[in-house]
C-alpha positions as CSV (number, residue, x, y, z in Angstrom):
1,M,0.4,0.1,0.1
2,P,1.7,3.5,-0.6
3,A,2.0,5.5,1.6
4,Y,0.5,8.5,1.2
5,Q,-2.8,6.3,1.3
6,P,-2.4,6.5,5.0
7,R,-2.0,10.3,5.4
8,I,-5.5,10.6,2.6
9,A,-7.2,8.5,4.8
10,A,-6.4,10.2,8.2
11,L,-6.9,13.7,6.1
12,V,-10.7,12.9,5.0
13,T,-10.9,11.7,9.3
14,E,-10.0,14.9,10.2
15,V,-12.2,16.7,7.8
16,V,-15.4,15.0,8.4
17,S,-14.6,15.4,12.2
18,E,-14.6,19.1,11.4
19,L,-17.8,19.4,9.3
20,G,-19.8,17.0,12.4
21,R,-18.5,19.8,14.7
22,R,-19.3,22.7,12.6
23,L,-22.9,22.1,11.6
24,A,-24.1,23.2,14.5
25,E,-23.4,26.4,14.0
26,V,-25.2,26.3,10.9
27,K,-28.4,27.9,10.5
28,E,-28.8,28.8,7.1
29,L,-28.6,27.3,3.7
30,S,-25.5,29.8,2.6
31,Q,-23.4,29.5,5.7
32,L,-24.1,25.4,4.9
33,E,-22.9,26.2,1.0
34,H,-19.6,28.0,2.9
35,L,-18.9,25.4,5.3
36,V,-18.9,22.1,2.3
37,R,-17.1,24.3,-0.1
38,E,-14.2,25.5,2.4
39,V,-13.8,21.9,3.9
40,G,-14.3,20.0,0.4
41,L,-11.2,22.8,-0.6
42,R,-9.5,21.8,2.8
43,L,-9.5,18.3,1.8
44,A,-8.7,19.1,-2.3
45,R,-5.6,20.9,-0.9
46,G,-4.5,17.9,1.0
47,V,-4.4,15.4,-1.6
48,A,-3.7,17.8,-4.0
49,E,0.1,18.6,-1.6
50,M,0.6,14.4,-1.4
51,V,0.2,13.6,-4.7
52,L,2.8,15.8,-5.7
53,E,4.8,15.3,-2.6
54,S,4.8,11.5,-4.2
55,L,5.9,12.7,-7.5
56,D,9.0,14.7,-6.1
57,L,9.8,11.5,-5.1
58,L,9.7,9.1,-8.1
59,L,11.6,12.0,-9.1
60,S,14.2,11.8,-7.2
61,R,14.8,7.7,-8.0
62,Q,14.9,8.9,-11.2
63,R,17.5,11.9,-10.9
64,P,20.1,11.4,-14.1
65,A,23.7,10.9,-13.2
66,G,26.1,13.6,-11.6
67,W,22.7,14.9,-10.0
68,R,23.3,16.1,-6.4
69,E,20.6,16.6,-4.5
70,K,21.1,19.6,-2.0
71,D,18.0,19.9,0.5
72,V,14.1,20.2,0.1
73,R,12.5,23.2,-0.7
74,T,9.2,24.3,0.2
75,R,7.5,26.5,-2.9
76,T,3.7,28.4,-2.1
77,L,1.9,28.9,-4.6
78,E,-1.8,30.3,-5.2
79,S,-3.8,27.6,-7.1
80,T,-7.6,27.7,-7.6
81,V,-8.8,25.3,-4.5
82,G,-6.8,27.9,-2.2
83,T,-3.2,28.0,-1.6
84,L,-0.1,24.7,-2.3
85,H,2.5,23.9,-0.2
86,L,5.3,21.8,-2.6
87,K,7.9,20.8,-1.1
88,R,10.4,19.4,-3.2
89,R,14.0,19.0,-3.9
90,R,16.5,20.5,-5.0
91,Y,19.7,19.4,-7.1
92,R,23.0,20.6,-8.6
93,D,23.2,19.0,-11.8
94,A,26.8,18.2,-14.1
95,E,26.7,21.6,-15.1
96,G,26.4,23.6,-11.9
97,R,22.7,24.7,-12.3
98,W,20.4,24.4,-9.7
99,R,17.6,22.0,-11.1
100,Y,13.7,21.3,-9.2
101,P,12.6,18.0,-11.1
102,L,9.0,19.0,-10.0
103,D,9.3,22.2,-11.8
104,E,10.2,21.0,-14.5
105,A,7.6,18.3,-14.6
106,L,5.0,20.0,-13.7
107,K,6.3,22.7,-16.2
108,L,6.1,25.6,-13.8
109,A,7.9,29.0,-14.6
110,P,10.5,29.9,-12.1
111,Q,9.5,32.6,-9.0
112,V,5.8,32.7,-10.1
113,Q,3.3,32.9,-7.5
114,V,0.1,31.3,-9.2
115,T,-1.0,28.3,-10.8
116,P,-1.3,28.0,-14.1
117,A,-4.9,28.0,-14.3
118,L,-5.3,30.4,-11.0
119,Q,-3.9,32.6,-13.5
120,R,-5.9,32.0,-16.8
121,L,-8.7,32.2,-14.5
122,M,-7.1,35.4,-13.2
123,V,-6.7,36.8,-16.9
124,E,-10.0,36.1,-18.5
125,M,-12.0,37.2,-15.4
126,S,-10.0,40.8,-15.7
127,S,-10.6,40.9,-19.5
128,Q,-14.3,40.7,-19.3
129,M,-15.2,42.7,-16.5
130,P,-13.0,45.7,-14.2
131,F,-10.6,45.0,-12.3
132,E,-12.3,45.5,-9.1
133,A,-16.1,43.4,-10.4
134,A,-12.8,40.8,-11.1
135,S,-11.5,40.6,-7.5
136,R,-14.8,40.5,-6.0
137,L,-16.3,37.6,-7.4
138,L,-13.3,36.0,-7.5
139,R,-13.4,36.4,-3.4
140,E,-16.9,34.5,-3.9
141,L,-15.7,31.4,-5.6
142,M,-12.9,31.2,-3.9
143,P,-11.0,30.6,-0.2
144,T,-8.3,33.2,-0.9
145,A,-8.8,35.8,-4.0
146,P,-6.4,38.0,-5.5
147,A,-6.4,41.5,-4.8
148,R,-7.0,44.3,-7.8
149,S,-3.7,45.1,-7.9
150,T,-2.5,41.3,-8.1
151,L,-5.6,40.8,-11.4
152,H,-3.9,44.2,-12.8
153,R,-0.2,42.5,-13.0
154,H,-1.6,39.4,-14.2
155,L,-3.2,40.6,-17.2
156,G,-0.5,43.1,-17.5
157,R,2.5,40.2,-18.0
158,V,-0.2,37.8,-20.1
159,G,-1.0,40.8,-22.0
160,Q,3.2,41.7,-22.6
161,A,4.1,38.1,-23.6
162,C,1.0,38.7,-26.3
163,H,2.2,41.3,-27.5
164,Q,6.2,39.8,-28.0
165,A,5.1,36.6,-29.4
166,D,3.4,38.5,-33.0
167,E,5.8,40.8,-32.7
168,R,8.5,38.4,-32.8
169,Q,5.8,36.5,-35.4
170,R,6.0,40.0,-37.5
171,Q,9.9,40.4,-37.0
172,E,10.9,37.3,-38.7
173,V,8.9,37.5,-41.8
174,F,9.2,41.4,-42.5
175,V,12.8,41.8,-41.3
176,A,14.5,38.3,-41.3
177,G,12.4,37.1,-44.4
178,K,11.6,34.1,-43.2
179,V,8.5,33.2,-44.8
180,P,6.3,31.2,-43.0
181,A,5.0,27.7,-44.3
182,G,1.2,28.5,-43.8
183,T,-0.5,25.3,-46.3
184,R,-4.8,25.7,-46.1
185,K,-6.2,26.9,-49.5
186,V,-9.4,28.8,-49.5
187,P,-11.2,30.2,-52.7
188,V,-12.0,33.4,-50.4
189,L,-11.0,35.1,-47.6
190,M,-12.7,37.9,-46.1
191,I,-11.2,40.6,-43.8
192,E,-12.0,43.8,-42.3
193,A,-10.9,46.1,-39.8
194,D,-12.5,49.7,-38.3
195,G,-10.6,50.6,-34.3
196,K,-12.2,52.5,-31.3
197,W,-10.7,55.2,-29.7
198,V,-10.1,54.5,-25.9
199,R,-9.9,57.7,-23.7
200,L,-6.3,58.1,-22.2
201,Q,-4.8,59.0,-18.5
202,R,-1.5,59.7,-16.8
203,T,-0.3,60.6,-20.6
204,P,0.7,64.6,-21.2
205,G,-0.7,65.8,-24.2
206,Q,-2.5,62.9,-25.4
207,R,-5.9,62.5,-24.5
208,S,-7.6,59.5,-26.3
209,L,-5.7,55.9,-28.8
210,E,-7.5,54.6,-31.2
211,V,-7.0,51.0,-30.4
212,K,-7.5,49.2,-34.3
213,L,-9.6,45.5,-34.7
214,A,-9.1,43.5,-37.4
215,L,-11.0,40.1,-37.9
216,A,-9.8,37.7,-41.0
217,Y,-12.6,34.7,-41.7
218,E,-13.4,32.6,-44.8
219,G,-16.8,32.9,-44.3
220,W,-20.4,32.1,-42.8
221,E,-22.4,29.0,-41.6
222,R,-25.1,28.9,-40.2
223,E,-26.3,28.7,-36.5
224,G,-29.6,28.0,-36.2
225,L,-32.6,29.0,-39.2
226,E,-31.9,33.0,-38.7
227,R,-28.6,33.0,-37.5
228,W,-25.1,33.0,-39.1
229,R,-21.7,33.1,-38.2
230,L,-18.3,33.9,-39.1
231,R,-16.0,30.6,-40.4
232,D,-12.4,29.7,-38.9
233,K,-12.6,34.1,-37.6
234,Q,-8.9,34.8,-36.5
235,V,-8.9,38.2,-34.6
236,Y,-5.4,41.0,-33.8
237,V,-5.8,44.1,-32.4
238,S,-3.0,46.3,-32.2
239,T,-2.3,50.5,-31.0
240,G,0.5,50.7,-33.3
241,D,1.0,52.1,-37.1
242,A,-1.7,50.8,-40.1
243,V,2.2,49.4,-41.2
244,E,2.1,46.9,-37.6
245,V,-1.5,46.3,-38.3
246,W,-1.3,45.2,-41.7
247,E,2.0,43.0,-40.9
248,G,1.0,41.3,-37.6
249,L,-2.1,40.7,-39.2
250,S,-0.7,38.6,-42.2
251,A,2.5,37.7,-40.1
252,R,-0.4,35.8,-38.7
253,L,-2.7,34.5,-41.4
254,A,0.9,33.0,-43.4
255,Q,1.3,30.7,-40.4
256,H,-2.1,29.0,-42.0
257,Y,-2.5,29.3,-45.0
258,D,-1.3,29.5,-48.3
259,L,-2.7,32.8,-50.1
260,S,-2.1,32.0,-53.5
261,G,-5.0,31.9,-55.6
262,T,-6.7,33.1,-53.2
263,R,-9.2,36.3,-53.0
264,V,-9.2,38.7,-50.6
265,A,-11.2,40.8,-49.9
266,T,-11.0,44.2,-47.2
267,A,-13.4,45.9,-45.8
268,G,-13.7,48.8,-43.9
269,D,-14.5,52.7,-43.4
270,A,-12.7,55.8,-44.7
271,A,-10.1,55.9,-42.9
272,A,-5.8,55.6,-44.3
273,W,-4.9,53.3,-42.1
274,V,-7.9,51.5,-43.4
275,K,-7.5,50.8,-47.4
276,Q,-4.0,50.3,-46.5
277,G,-4.9,46.6,-45.8
278,R,-5.0,45.7,-49.8
279,E,-1.5,46.2,-50.8
280,H,-0.3,43.6,-48.1
281,F,-2.4,41.0,-49.8
282,Q,-1.8,40.1,-53.6
283,D,-4.9,41.3,-55.7
284,A,-6.9,42.2,-53.2
285,I,-9.7,44.6,-53.5
286,W,-11.7,47.3,-50.5
287,Q,-15.2,47.6,-49.9
288,L,-16.3,50.5,-48.4
289,D,-17.8,49.1,-45.2
290,R,-22.0,48.9,-46.4
291,F,-22.9,51.3,-42.4
292,H,-20.6,54.0,-43.8
293,L,-22.1,54.4,-47.2
294,A,-25.8,54.1,-45.6
295,R,-25.0,56.8,-43.0
296,P,-24.5,60.0,-44.7
297,L,-27.0,58.8,-47.0
298,H,-29.9,59.0,-44.9
299,R,-28.4,61.9,-42.9
300,V,-29.0,63.9,-46.2
301,L,-31.9,62.3,-48.3
302,P,-35.3,61.1,-47.4
303,E,-35.7,57.5,-46.8
304,E,-36.8,56.2,-49.9
305,A,-34.6,58.6,-51.5
306,A,-31.6,57.0,-49.4
307,V,-32.6,53.5,-50.0
308,A,-32.1,54.0,-53.9
309,A,-29.1,55.9,-53.7
310,Y,-27.2,53.0,-51.7
311,R,-28.8,50.3,-54.0
312,A,-27.5,52.4,-57.1
313,A,-23.9,52.6,-54.9
314,C,-24.1,48.9,-53.9
315,R,-24.5,48.8,-58.3
316,G,-21.2,51.2,-58.5
317,D,-23.6,53.8,-60.3
318,L,-21.4,56.4,-58.7
319,E,-23.0,59.7,-60.8
320,S,-26.5,58.7,-60.1
321,V,-25.9,59.3,-56.8
322,L,-23.9,62.3,-56.4
323,E,-26.9,63.8,-58.7
324,V,-29.5,63.2,-55.6
325,V,-27.2,64.1,-53.6
326,R,-26.2,67.3,-54.9
327,Q,-30.1,68.1,-55.4
328,S,-30.7,67.9,-51.7
329,S,-31.3,71.3,-49.7
330,H,-29.8,69.7,-46.9
331,P,-26.5,71.8,-45.6
332,K,-24.2,68.5,-45.4
333,A,-25.5,67.5,-49.3
334,G,-22.0,69.0,-50.7
335,E,-20.2,67.3,-48.2
336,V,-21.2,64.2,-48.6
337,A,-20.9,64.3,-52.1
338,T,-17.4,64.7,-51.5
339,Y,-16.8,62.1,-49.3
340,L,-18.5,59.2,-51.7
341,A,-16.2,60.7,-54.2
342,N,-13.5,59.8,-52.6
343,Q,-14.6,56.4,-51.7
344,R,-15.1,55.7,-55.2
345,Q,-14.0,52.4,-55.8
346,G,-14.9,51.1,-52.7
347,L,-18.9,51.3,-53.6
348,L,-18.7,48.8,-56.2
349,D,-20.6,45.5,-53.6
350,Y,-18.3,43.1,-53.4
351,R,-19.5,39.9,-54.5
352,R,-19.7,42.0,-57.7
353,R,-16.3,42.0,-58.5
354,E,-14.6,39.8,-60.3
355,G,-13.4,36.6,-58.7
356,F,-15.8,36.3,-56.0
357,A,-19.2,36.6,-58.3
358,D,-21.3,33.8,-57.7
359,L,-20.0,32.6,-55.0
360,E,-23.0,32.7,-53.2
361,L,-21.2,34.6,-50.9
362,R,-23.1,37.3,-48.1
363,G,-22.3,41.1,-47.2
364,M,-19.7,41.8,-45.5
365,G,-20.0,43.7,-42.0
366,A,-19.0,42.2,-39.1
367,T,-16.6,45.1,-37.8
368,E,-18.8,47.1,-36.1
369,G,-20.3,43.7,-33.9
370,N,-16.9,43.1,-33.0
371,I,-15.3,46.6,-31.7
372,D,-18.3,46.3,-29.6
373,K,-17.9,42.8,-28.4
374,V,-14.4,42.3,-28.2
375,L,-13.1,45.7,-27.5
376,A,-15.8,48.4,-26.7
377,T,-17.4,46.6,-23.7
378,R,-14.6,46.4,-22.1
379,M,-12.1,49.3,-22.9
380,G,-14.5,51.6,-24.1
381,K,-17.8,51.8,-21.5
382,R,-18.1,53.1,-17.9
383,G,-15.9,55.8,-17.5
384,M,-12.8,53.9,-18.5
385,A,-9.2,55.5,-19.2
386,W,-5.8,53.7,-19.8
387,T,-2.4,54.0,-20.2
388,P,-1.0,53.6,-24.0
389,A,0.7,50.7,-22.4
390,G,-2.1,49.6,-20.8
391,A,-4.3,49.3,-23.4
392,R,-1.8,47.4,-26.0
393,R,-1.4,45.0,-23.3
394,M,-5.4,44.3,-22.1
395,G,-6.1,44.5,-26.2
396,K,-3.7,41.7,-26.5
397,V,-5.3,39.8,-24.1
398,L,-8.3,40.0,-26.0
399,Q,-7.5,38.6,-28.6
400,A,-5.9,35.4,-27.4
401,C,-8.8,34.9,-25.5
402,R,-10.7,35.6,-29.0
403,N,-9.0,33.5,-30.4
404,D,-9.0,30.3,-28.1
405,E,-4.8,31.6,-28.1
406,L,-4.7,32.6,-24.0
407,E,-2.8,29.2,-22.6
408,R,-0.2,29.4,-24.4
409,H,0.7,32.8,-23.4
410,L,0.4,32.3,-19.4
411,T,3.8,33.6,-18.0
412,A,3.0,30.7,-14.7
413,T,4.2,28.4,-17.0
414,A,7.6,27.8,-18.5
415,P,8.0,28.0,-21.9
416,Q,8.3,24.2,-23.7
417,R,11.7,22.9,-23.3
418,D,14.4,21.4,-26.3
419,R,13.5,18.4,-27.3
420,H,16.9,17.5,-26.0
421,A,16.5,19.1,-22.9
422,E,13.8,16.7,-21.9
423,E,12.6,16.4,-17.9
424,P,14.9,14.1,-16.0
425,A,12.3,11.7,-15.8
426,I,11.2,11.0,-19.0
427,R,14.2,10.0,-20.3
428,P,15.0,6.9,-18.5
429,L,11.3,6.4,-19.9
430,R,12.3,6.9,-23.2
431,R,14.9,5.1,-23.1
432,Q,12.7,1.6,-21.9
433,A,10.0,2.5,-24.6
434,A,12.8,2.2,-27.2
435,A,14.8,-0.6,-26.3
436,A,11.1,-2.8,-25.4
437,I,10.0,-1.9,-28.7
438,S,13.2,-2.5,-30.8
439,T,13.8,-6.3,-29.3
440,R,9.3,-7.0,-28.6
441,S,11.3,-9.8,-26.5
442,D,8.4,-9.2,-23.1
443,P,5.0,-7.6,-24.9
444,Q,3.9,-6.7,-21.1
445,D,7.8,-4.8,-20.8
446,W,6.8,-2.8,-24.4
447,L,2.8,-2.4,-22.9
448,R,4.3,-0.7,-20.0
449,A,7.0,1.5,-21.6
450,S,4.6,2.5,-24.2
451,I,2.0,3.6,-21.7
452,A,4.1,5.5,-19.8
453,T,5.3,7.4,-22.7
454,A,2.3,8.1,-24.4
455,T,1.8,11.5,-24.2
456,G,4.5,12.6,-25.7
457,T,6.7,15.4,-24.0
458,D,4.7,16.1,-21.2
459,G,6.3,14.6,-18.1
460,F,3.2,15.0,-15.9
461,G,1.2,12.3,-17.5
462,P,2.5,9.6,-17.5
463,L,4.5,10.0,-13.9
464,L,0.2,10.7,-12.4
465,R,0.2,6.9,-14.2
466,R,2.7,5.4,-12.0
467,I,1.6,6.6,-9.0
468,A,-2.2,6.2,-9.1
469,R,-1.8,2.5,-10.4
470,P,-0.1,1.1,-6.8
471,A,-3.5,3.1,-6.0
472,G,-6.0,1.6,-7.3
473,F,-6.9,4.6,-9.3
474,A,-8.3,4.2,-12.6
475,L,-6.5,7.3,-15.6
476,N,-7.1,7.1,-18.2
C-alpha cells in the first residue's frame, strides 16, 4: 500500500470530523454552502500536496547520473483550490545549475506564485469586467481571492507576452525574411478592420488612443434558422500604426494559409490605415463598409431616396448617386457628395467583382459588432481610461481570448523545453520504451513502456499514472 494512502484516509477523517463539529453552527443555507466548500477545498489541497510530494519522490529515484541532491525547498503557490505548499528536492546538475525536477515536470515558471489554471482564470475574468469587480467575484468563489492590483499585474504580464509573441512573428517575416509555410487553401478570404478610440490617463499631451482591430474569416456558417456566424474567424488587435497592424495580421495568416490563388476582399471605413490593408495581399480589393455608405446617405436624403441611392452605389453607379445628393437641400449634402466621390473605388459591392461573383457569399459588415464585443465593452465603456501600454496589453489579451490562444501565453507556465533537454524523469522512460520496442522480447515490458510515454514530451501525465496505478485509481 502506498505511503500516502493512510495519510489521505487520516485527512478525510480529520476533515469529516471538523465538518461534524461546525455543522452545529449552521443556521442558513448560505452558511452550509460556505462550510461545505471550505471543507471540500481543504481536502482538495491536502490531496494535491500529497500527490505532488509522491511525484517528487518518484522523480528523485530517476534523476540523471551526476545530479546531487542538496536539500528540500518549499514553494508556495496560489491555486484555484487555495494555497498549496509544494515541498520539492533541489539538485545540482552536472553543469552546476540548480534544478527542481518537480517544477520542470509540472512546467512551472520560476518565481511565479500562481498556478497556470489560476492565472488563466484571473486574466479571463479581468478581460471581461473591471479589475475590482473581478476581484470581488473571485472572493466569493475562492478561499483566497487575488486583489485588484494582483489581477492588474497578471493581465499585464500575459498581455505583454502576447504582444512580444506577435512582434517576434512579424519581425521574422518582414525583417528576417522567413516566410511561414501555411498550407490551408481557400477560394476567398474576407478581412475587415475598424478602430475604437479609448480615453487615456497619465499621458500628457495625448487624450485618446485608437485601438485597431482587424479580423479575417473564410465565410459564414449557419447557426440556426435565422443566424449565421463567421467561419474560422481570427482577430488581431493593435495600438500601433497601419504598417504594424497589417504586417502583424498578414504574418499571422501566413502561418495558417497558403494564399496563392486566394481572392482577398478587405472592408472597413474610409480611414487611411484601413484602406492600406489591400496593399498587403496580392490582388486584394477594398469595399467601403456598408454602414459607412448608408449612414451619410440617410443623413441628407429622405428614407426612400436614401435607399435607392444606396442600391445604386452598391451597383457602382456613382454618378446617379452624386446627382441625387447634390440636389438635396441639406447643408451637409456637398460634404457627403465629396465623401462618396473620394470613396468611388469602394462603393461597388464586392460580390459583383471579378473572382467573387457566383460564390453565394453574404455581405460583409462584421466589424461594428466585433468592435463592440471585443473592444468597446471592456475598454470603452463605464468611463474607463488607460495608459498606452495598458491599452496595448489589454487589447492583446482580448485578442488571445477571442482566438482561443490564451493558454500559450500564460507566464505561469514555463516555456517548452528543447527536445534534447527533456524532463529528467522522461528520458529513462523513453530509453525503456525504445529498448522494449526494438526487441519486443517481453510484451508486458513493451506495454508498460508504451503507456509511460503515451503523452509525448509532457512529463506530468506518465508519472501521475505510475503513482495512481498502485493506489487502485484508474486514469485514462
